[in-house]
N, C-alpha and C positions, 0 to 999 in steps of 0.2 A: 673383713679382709677382702671378700669378693667385690664389695661396693667400692672400696678404695682402689682396687685394681681397675675397675671399670672407669672410675673418675680419671685415673692416670692415663688410661688409653684414650679417653675422650679429650683430655687436654692435649695430648700429642697430636691427635687428629685435628684439633682446633688450630694448633700451630702450623700445620700443613695447609689448612684453609687460609689462614692469614697470609702465608707466603705466596699462595696462588693469587690472592686478591692484590698483593703488593706488586706483582709483576704485571707488565702491561701488554695489551693486545691493541696495536694501533692500526686502524684501517687507513691505508695510504690514500691520501686525497680526501679524507672525510667522506661526506655524502656523495661525492662525485666518483670516488674510486680511482682506479688506474685507467685514465682516458686522456684523449687529446685535449689541448687547450685548458689544462688545469695548471695553476701556478703552484707547483710542488715546492719551489723555494720558499714561497710565502707560507705554505702549509707546514713545512718542516721548521720554519723559524718560530712558529707558535707552539712547538712541541719540544719536549725533552726526551731523549732516548737513553736508556740505561742497559747495561749488560743484563741479559736474561729476558728483555722485552722481546715481543714478536711483532713483525710487520705483517699485516694482512692485506694482500693485493686482491682486489676484486676487478675483473675485466672480462672482455669477450675473447676467449682463447683462439677464436678463428681469425682474429685480426691482430691481436697484441701478444706481447711476451714480456717477461721480466728477466733481465739478465743482470747479474752482479758483475761489474767491470772495474778496472783500475781508473785512477783519476784522469789519465791522458785519454783513454777511450771514452770516458764520460764527457769530457770537455769537447771532444771532436765527434761525438756520436758514432763511434766505431763499434759495431756489434760482433766483430771477429775477436777471437782470443779472449773470450769472456772468462770470468772466474767460475761462476756457477749459473746454470740455467734453472731458474726457480719455477718456470712455467710447468704446470701439471694439468690443471683443469679449469683455471679461471677463478678459482677461489683458493689462492695459495698463500701459505704462511712461510715466513723466514725468521729464524731466531737470531738475534744479535748476541753473539757469543763472546765478543771481546770489545774492549774499549779502543775504538779507532774510527776513522772515517769510513763510511760505506758509500758506494756509488752504484746506482741502478739505472738502466735504460730499457727502452723497448726497441726491438729490432725492426727491420723492414722500413726504415726511414721515419718511423713515428717519433723517434727521439728528437728529430728536427722540429716536430710539432709540439714540443714541450714535455714529452713523456720521458722525463729523466728526473732522478731524485738523488740528492747528496745529503747525507746526515752525518752528524758526529755523535758517536755513542760514548757515554761516560760510565765510569764505575758507579754502582748503586750508592745512594746516599746512606750514611750510617743509620742504623736503627735508633741510636740514641747519641746525643752529643758526647764528645770525649770529655773525660773529667778535666776540670780546670782548677787552677790554683786560685787563691784569693788575691792575686796580684793585680796589676793594672789591666790585665786581659779582661777582667770582669766588666770594665767600663766599655770595652769594645765588643762585648758579646752580642750575638744576634740570636733571635729565637730559633729553636731547633726546627729542622726541616723534616717533612714527612714525605715518603715516596709519592710520586705523582698520582697513582691510582688508588692510594689508600687514604680515602677521605672520610670526613665525618659521616656522610650518609651511609657509607659502608659499615661504619662502626654501629650506627643506630639500628641497621638491619640485622647485623650479625649478633649484637649483644643480647637481645632477648632470646634469640634462637640458641645461642651458646648456653645461657643460664638454664634454659629449659632442657637442653640436651645433656648438660653436665649433671644436673641434679634430679633428673627424672627418676633415676634408679634409687636415689636416696629417699625421696618422698614415698616411693612405693614400698620401702622396707619397713 
């Protein structure tokens, strides 16, 4: 009875671990971070952003800032009347909480040097494909999609650890 309860607790913990692995932490600008003369339009075009993901801004807080702004202020690099000042310490995170476009700029004129980012956040992909009937939709079916950060290497690392964790108590009984 106790070992069954331990296994159930471990399975619940595993599901939490998988959920954490499935949500993303995206370092804005990749290896360049949040800096001048980085093509953030190109960087964002090669990424997909989902509700629940996090943006990680790495920058020198003595020079730069990160402001969430509306589309008009983004297009004109206006740093007044911003929505949110994300700047805290130069290693700042921002959670994408809803499916919508987000706009970010740096103040102090740095936006004019390319420090601006526009992204479109989507709803998370379904965990499994919806049930389908045996109709003609079968011929148009595409392979199921997996969340962007939940890849095969993660499964190969997690899998042996999970089995060891789940059944360690059973073997010792």
